C-alpha positions as CSV (number, residue, x, y, z in Angstrom):
1,M,179.6,64.4,-27.6
2,I,178.6,62.7,-30.8
3,V,177.1,63.8,-34.1
4,V,174.6,61.4,-35.5
5,D,171.6,61.6,-37.9
6,I,169.9,58.3,-37.0
7,I,169.4,56.5,-33.6
8,I,168.1,53.0,-33.5
9,F,166.8,51.9,-30.1
10,D,166.4,48.4,-28.7
11,A,163.0,48.3,-26.9
12,G,163.1,45.9,-24.0
13,D,165.0,47.3,-20.9
14,V,165.6,50.5,-22.9
15,L,162.4,52.2,-23.9
16,V,160.2,49.8,-22.1
17,L,161.1,48.3,-18.8
18,R,160.8,44.7,-17.5
19,N,157.9,44.0,-15.2
20,E,159.0,41.1,-13.0
21,N,155.5,40.7,-11.6
22,A,154.3,39.4,-14.9
23,F,156.8,36.5,-14.8
24,V,155.8,35.8,-11.2
25,S,152.1,35.8,-12.0
26,A,152.7,33.4,-15.0
27,F,154.9,31.2,-12.8
28,K,152.2,30.9,-10.2
29,Q,149.8,29.6,-12.9
30,L,152.3,26.8,-13.6
31,Q,152.7,26.0,-9.9
32,Q,148.9,25.6,-9.7
33,V,149.1,22.7,-12.2
34,R,152.1,21.3,-10.2
35,W,154.9,22.2,-12.6
36,E,158.1,21.5,-10.5
37,G,160.5,24.0,-12.0
38,N,161.6,27.2,-10.3
39,I,161.0,30.8,-11.5
40,E,164.6,31.2,-12.9
41,E,164.1,28.0,-15.0
42,F,160.7,29.4,-16.2
43,K,162.3,32.7,-17.3
44,S,165.0,30.8,-19.2
45,I,162.4,28.7,-20.9
46,S,160.3,31.8,-21.7
47,R,163.4,33.3,-23.4
48,K,163.9,30.2,-25.5
49,I,160.2,30.3,-26.6
50,S,160.4,34.0,-27.3
51,D,163.5,33.5,-29.5
52,I,161.6,30.8,-31.4
53,M,158.4,32.8,-31.8
54,G,160.4,36.0,-32.5
55,K,162.0,34.3,-35.6
56,G,158.6,33.1,-36.9
57,G,159.2,29.5,-35.5
58,S,156.4,27.0,-35.7
59,D,154.1,25.8,-32.9
60,K,155.9,22.4,-33.1
61,E,159.2,24.1,-32.3
62,V,157.6,25.7,-29.3
63,Q,156.0,22.5,-28.2
64,R,159.3,20.7,-28.3
65,V,160.7,23.2,-25.8
66,L,157.7,22.8,-23.6
67,N,157.9,19.0,-23.8
68,K,161.7,19.0,-23.0
69,Y,161.1,20.8,-19.7
70,N,157.7,19.2,-19.0
71,V,156.0,22.6,-19.0
72,P,152.2,22.5,-19.4
73,Q,150.9,24.4,-22.4
74,I,148.6,26.8,-20.5
75,L,150.3,30.2,-21.0
76,D,149.9,32.7,-23.8
77,Y,153.5,33.8,-24.4
78,R,152.6,36.7,-26.6
79,N,150.4,38.1,-23.8
80,L,153.2,37.4,-21.3
81,E,155.6,39.6,-23.4
82,V,153.0,42.4,-23.5
83,Q,152.5,42.2,-19.7
84,A,156.3,41.8,-19.0
85,F,157.4,44.7,-21.2
86,W,155.1,46.7,-23.5
87,N,152.8,48.0,-20.7
88,N,155.7,49.6,-18.8
89,L,157.2,52.7,-20.5
90,H,160.6,53.9,-19.3
91,P,159.8,57.2,-17.4
92,E,162.5,59.1,-19.3
93,A,161.6,57.7,-22.8
94,K,159.2,60.3,-23.9
95,E,161.4,63.2,-23.0
96,V,164.4,61.7,-24.7
97,L,162.6,60.8,-27.9
98,K,160.9,64.2,-28.1
99,G,164.2,66.0,-27.6
100,L,166.0,64.0,-30.2
101,K,163.2,64.3,-32.7
102,A,162.9,68.1,-32.2
103,H,166.5,68.4,-33.4
104,G,165.8,66.5,-36.7
105,L,167.1,63.0,-35.9
106,K,165.5,60.0,-37.5
107,L,164.5,57.4,-34.8
108,G,163.8,53.7,-35.1
109,V,163.0,50.8,-32.9
110,L,164.5,47.4,-33.5
111,T,163.2,44.8,-31.2
112,D,163.3,41.0,-30.8
113,S,159.7,40.4,-30.2
114,V,157.0,37.7,-30.6
115,L,154.7,40.5,-31.7
116,P,154.3,41.7,-35.3
117,E,155.2,45.3,-36.1
118,N,151.7,46.7,-36.1
119,A,151.1,45.4,-32.6
120,V,154.3,47.0,-31.3
121,K,153.4,50.2,-33.0
122,S,150.0,50.1,-31.3
123,H,151.7,49.8,-27.9
124,L,154.1,52.6,-28.6
125,K,151.1,54.7,-29.8
126,N,149.3,54.0,-26.5
127,H,152.3,55.3,-24.7
128,D,152.2,58.5,-26.9
129,I,155.7,58.0,-28.3
130,M,155.0,56.5,-31.7
131,K,154.7,60.1,-33.1
132,Y,158.5,60.5,-32.5
133,I,159.5,57.2,-34.1
134,D,160.0,56.9,-37.9
135,T,160.0,53.1,-38.2
136,V,159.7,49.9,-36.2
137,V,161.1,46.5,-37.0
138,T,160.3,43.4,-35.1
139,S,162.0,40.0,-35.4
140,A,158.6,38.3,-35.7
141,T,157.9,40.2,-38.9
142,L,161.5,40.2,-40.2
143,Q,162.3,36.6,-39.0
144,H,165.8,37.8,-38.1
145,V,167.0,38.7,-34.6
146,K,169.8,40.8,-33.3
147,P,172.7,40.4,-33.5
148,E,172.2,39.1,-37.0
149,P,173.3,41.7,-39.5
150,E,170.0,41.4,-41.4
151,A,168.2,43.0,-38.5
152,Y,170.3,46.2,-38.4
153,L,170.5,46.5,-42.1
154,E,166.7,46.2,-42.5
155,I,165.9,49.1,-40.2
156,L,168.6,51.2,-41.7
157,G,167.4,50.4,-45.2
158,R,163.9,51.6,-44.2
159,L,165.5,54.9,-43.2
160,N,167.5,55.1,-46.4
161,A,170.7,54.8,-44.5
162,T,173.8,52.6,-44.4
163,P,175.7,51.5,-41.3
164,D,178.3,54.2,-40.4
165,K,179.3,56.5,-37.6
166,N,176.3,58.7,-38.4
167,T,174.0,55.9,-37.4
168,A,173.8,54.9,-33.7
169,F,172.4,51.8,-31.9
170,V,171.3,52.1,-28.3
171,G,171.0,48.8,-26.4
172,H,171.8,46.9,-23.3
173,S,172.8,43.5,-24.5
174,E,176.4,42.7,-25.2
175,D,175.9,40.6,-28.2
176,E,173.6,43.2,-29.8
177,I,176.1,45.9,-29.2
178,I,178.8,43.8,-30.8
179,G,176.5,43.0,-33.7
180,A,175.8,46.7,-34.4
181,K,179.5,47.6,-34.1
182,E,180.6,44.8,-36.4
183,I,178.5,46.2,-39.3
184,G,179.9,49.7,-38.7
185,M,177.3,51.5,-36.6
186,L,178.2,53.7,-33.6
187,T,177.2,51.9,-30.4
188,I,175.8,53.3,-27.2
189,E,175.3,50.9,-24.3
190,Y,172.6,51.7,-21.7
191,L,173.7,49.9,-18.5
192,P,174.4,50.9,-14.9
193,K,178.1,50.2,-15.6
194,S,180.1,50.2,-18.8
195,T,181.3,46.9,-20.3
196,G,183.8,48.6,-22.5
197,L,182.3,47.0,-25.6
198,A,180.5,50.0,-26.9
199,D,181.7,53.3,-28.3
200,H,179.8,55.2,-25.6
201,H,178.1,54.4,-22.4
202,I,175.1,56.0,-20.6
203,S,173.7,55.0,-17.2
204,R,170.6,57.1,-17.6
205,L,168.4,57.3,-20.7
206,L,168.4,61.1,-20.3
207,D,172.2,61.1,-20.7
208,L,171.6,60.5,-24.4
209,L,170.5,64.1,-24.8
210,I,173.8,65.2,-23.3
211,L,175.8,62.8,-25.4
212,C,174.3,63.9,-28.7
213,K,175.8,67.1,-30.0
214,H,172.5,68.1,-31.6
215,I,171.0,68.8,-28.2
């Protein structure tokens, strides 16, 4: 069990789940205009574009990536992110956030996203979970992505906190877990199997309620 005052959540593949059908649908649009890449290449290119847009990159930078891989500019990548992630709430998310909040914890969401913070808050509100979340930081607004220290420090600063073992980061990405750990936060990896990189591991989101001593 752990004792923490603040928990910061990654969003994608933690609070909201990936919808593979969104990528398939977008890929089919590219096939219709005779793009010759495969779906795994498309997903990789989409991640590159999301990284650029998520740090406030310019349209020219995005266009360079599209040109490099001969991808027609017919997709709205912000809408793709919405369809691929923000419309699909984790079925255990609301119960977990409600339980943690009921015991006085401060909760934040730190997400690498092409969307500004107000847009992400709107999606979380639509899922009826924004009422449990104290603050949201997106890379598009901050122009820093995890695992850059500035990302973790920004959200902790908004919660009047500093990185220590009373502040926890919940994520699924190895580099983001390492980034949080390096600045002094307690780390909790949410994955089917432990990588051994984090301080704690959960395989179900609900396990977070068991792990936290407050509950």
